[in-house]
C-alpha positions in Angstrom: -0.1 -0.1 0.0 1.3 3.5 -1.4 0.5 6.3 1.1 0.5 10.0 0.1 2.4 12.2 2.3 2.9 15.9 3.3 6.3 17.0 2.5 8.1 20.6 3.2 10.9 21.3 1.4 12.7 24.1 3.4 15.1 26.3 1.2 13.1 25.5 -1.5 14.2 28.1 -4.1 18.0 27.5 -3.5 20.1 25.1 -5.7 19.6 22.1 -2.8 15.8 22.5 -2.6 15.2 23.0 -6.5 17.1 20.0 -7.1 15.1 18.0 -4.3 11.7 18.9 -5.4 12.8 18.2 -9.2 14.2 14.9 -7.6 10.9 14.0 -6.3 9.0 15.3 -9.0 11.1 12.9 -11.3 10.7 9.9 -9.2 7.3 10.3 -8.9 7.5 10.3 -4.7 4.2 9.6 -3.5 3.2 13.5 -2.1 -0.3 14.4 -1.8 0.9 17.9 -0.6 4.4 20.0 -1.3 5.0 23.0 0.6 8.0 25.0 -0.6 9.4 27.0 2.3 11.9 29.7 2.4 12.9 32.9 3.8 11.0 35.9 4.2 12.8 37.4 1.0 11.6 34.5 -1.3 7.9 34.3 0.1 5.1 34.8 -2.4 7.5 33.5 -5.3 6.0 30.2 -6.7 7.7 27.1 -7.3 6.6 24.4 -10.2 5.9 21.1 -9.3 3.8 18.2 -11.3 2.4 21.2 -13.7 1.5 23.4 -10.8 2.9 26.3 -9.6 3.0 26.5 -5.8 3.3 29.8 -3.4 6.6 29.8 -1.4 6.0 30.2 2.4 8.1 32.0 5.0 9.8 29.3 6.6 10.0 31.6 9.9 5.9 32.4 10.4 5.3 28.6 9.1 3.4 26.4 11.2 4.6 23.0 11.3 
């Protein structure tokens, strides 16, 4: 049985975060919800994941 997971990627707009998101997409990791997190400076930008634009949230104010 495959479970869908909620995944938060810290540093989503940086090189490592972008690479992680790309690998999760390429390998079809079972994600029901991706939450890209970064500094306030990147908050509001969007990242693309599985054909969807997802807004980046501020890590400092995110409630895990």
